[in-house]
N, C-alpha and C positions, 0 to 999 in steps of 0.2 A: 426391421429394428435397427437403429444406428448402433446401439451398443454391441450387437453382434457382428456388424461390418466393421466397426471401429472400436475395438475393445479398450483402447487407452483413452479414448475421449471422455468417457464418464469419470474416470479417475482424475483426470487433469481438471475437469470443471469442478469436481468435489474439493480438490486441493485448493483451487483459487477461492471458491466459496468459504472454505475453512480459514484461509488467510484473512479475508475480509471480515469474517464474523469474529475472529480472534482480535483483530485490530479494534473493531468496534467495542468488544467486551472490555479492552483495555484502555478505552478512552482515546484512541488514536484515529485520525482521519484515514480511512481506508485507502484512498488514492495515494496519499503521502507515504503511507507504509509500504504499499505495493511498489511505488516507485523507488523507495530507499532499499528494499531487499532485492529487487531485480538489478539494481546497479551494484550491489555489494556481493551478491551470491558468486559471480564469477572469480572473484578475489579469495573467497573462503576456501581454505584447504583443510583445515582441522575441525574437529568436533566443536572445540571451544569457539571457533569463529562462526560456525553455523548456530550454535546456541546463542551467541551474542545478537543474532538477527530475530529472535523470537520476540513477539510483541511486548512482553513484559521486561525484556532487557533493552529494547530499543526506545522505549517511552521517553526517558530523559534526553537521549541523543536527539530525538525529533523535537522535543520541546526547546532545546537550545538552538537547534538550527532554525526553528520557527520564530524565535526571538530575534535572532540574527537577521532572518529574512524580512521580518516585519520592519525592523529599523532601516534596512536598506530601502524597502518599499516606500516608507514614510518619507525618505529624503528624495526618491526619484518617482514620486507618484505621477501616473498617466492617467488622466480622467477618461480617456477613450479606450483604455485596455479593457479587454473581455474579462468578465469574472471567471473564477475557476469553475470547471464543469464537474465538480465532485458530486454534485446531486444527481446529475444525469447517470453516472455510474451507478449510484445506489439505487436510483429508481429502476434502472435496467436489471440489476440483480434481484430486487424485490419482486418484480413481475415475472421472472423466470420460474 
């Protein structure tokens, strides 16, 4: 059994799935949320800074950054650019 050989593996997978499900429950795109928290966690040093990264606290921040990003994308649209691969991540999680 992998859990016996690698005891931390199951916990890490559960925490990642919990973050994805929490993002979904709060109406946030999971990949966008994970990208945001994984870039912000290294700078967080206080409990308040970590709590600010919870999905219900990040929701407005991500909406504002999405609005800015969409205005930038609208002005620099590239028809040959690949679409975001967020559905592939969700499908992978759903099948596990």
